[in-house]
Each structure stands twice: as C-alpha cells, then as structure tokens.
N, C-alpha and C positions, 0 to 999 in steps of 0.2 A: 479645814485641816483634818488630816487623818488622825485616828486615835490609836492605831496599832502598827508596830513593826513586827514582822515575823521573818526570822532567818531559818532556812531549812537546808540540810544536807541529806540528800537521798543516797542510800546505799543499797542498790538493787542486787539481788542474787541473779546470776545469769544461768542460762540453760546448761551450758557445757563449760563453764569457767572462762568464757571469753571476756574480753575487755568490756567494762561497763560504761564506757564513754558514750556509746550510742544511746544507752538507756538514760543517762544523765541529760544528754542533748534532748531527748524526747520530753523529759520532765520540764526542761527550760522552755521548750516550745509551748507547753501547756500554760506556763506563766505568761509568756509573750501573748498568747491568744486571749488571755483573761482581761487584758487591758489595764491591770494594776501597775503602778509604778514599781520598778524593781531594779536591782543592781546585781550582776553576777560577779562573784569573787572567786578566788582559787578553790576555796574549800566549802563554800556555801553561797546561797543566793538570798538576798534580803528583799522582802516585799513590803510595801506601804499601803495601808488602806484601813478598812474596818474589819474587826476580828472575824465576824461571821463570813465575810467575803473571802478573807485570806484562808480560813479553814476550808472553805469550799474549794479553793484552788488546790490545797493540799490533797483533798479527797480526789479531785480530778487527776492530779499527778499520779497518785497511787493506781487509780483505775487504768490510766494510760500505760503505765509500766506493766501491769498485769496483762493488758491486751497485747503488749509488745512481746510478752512471753516470759517475763520475770516470775519465777515461782514464789518469791517473797521479797519484801522491801522493808528495810529499816530506815526510819527518818529521824534525824536529830533536829529538834525544833527549839528555837528560842523565841520568846514573845515578850515584847515591851509594849505596855498599854498605858495610856494616859488619858483620862477624861478631858483634860484641857488641850490635848493635841500633842502629836509627836511627829517628827519627820527625820528622814535620813540626813537631809541637808542641814537641819538644825543641830543634829548631834555631831556632824563632821565638819562644819564650815570653818572652824578655827584651824583645821589641819590642811585646808586647801588654799 
C-alpha cells in the first residue's frame, strides 16, 4: 500500500497571456507517463505513491512546463502521508 497522497494544482504563466489549458494538459501527460495512480479533478490532480516518487513527478511536471515555454509556474501542493498506508479509495469509499 502507498504511503503518500499528493494533490497538485499547477498555475503556469503563459508567454503571451494565452489560455493555460494546454500547459495543464502537458502537466497531466507527465503524470500519466509516470505510471503512478492518479485522479484528475476540476481544480487539482491527486497522485498516490511514495513521497520521493511523487515529488520527482512534480519536478518533471515543472521541467516539462518550462520546456513548453512557461516562464514561471506556481504549484499548490497538499500532501497526506501515513507510515501505515493511505489510499484515495480508502479515503473516499464511503462516498461512492
């Protein structure tokens, strides 16, 4: 069982004030390629795994957005960590 949940909202600055959706899509592509379990929500994406693994995905997301042309990125991150294990399903099963 995973020990960490990490939710992230990326807020990329764009070159000429264009819509940032393409940048957010690129960030989600990085998550998809990582192989970690994740869920996309309207205002953030939650990933499940080990802390070091998830922080590495965050680093890769930022690098990908810079490569795409974003001059700067702000990310809002929430981390839930439990040595005994934690999962998205375990926290939300009573609502499904």
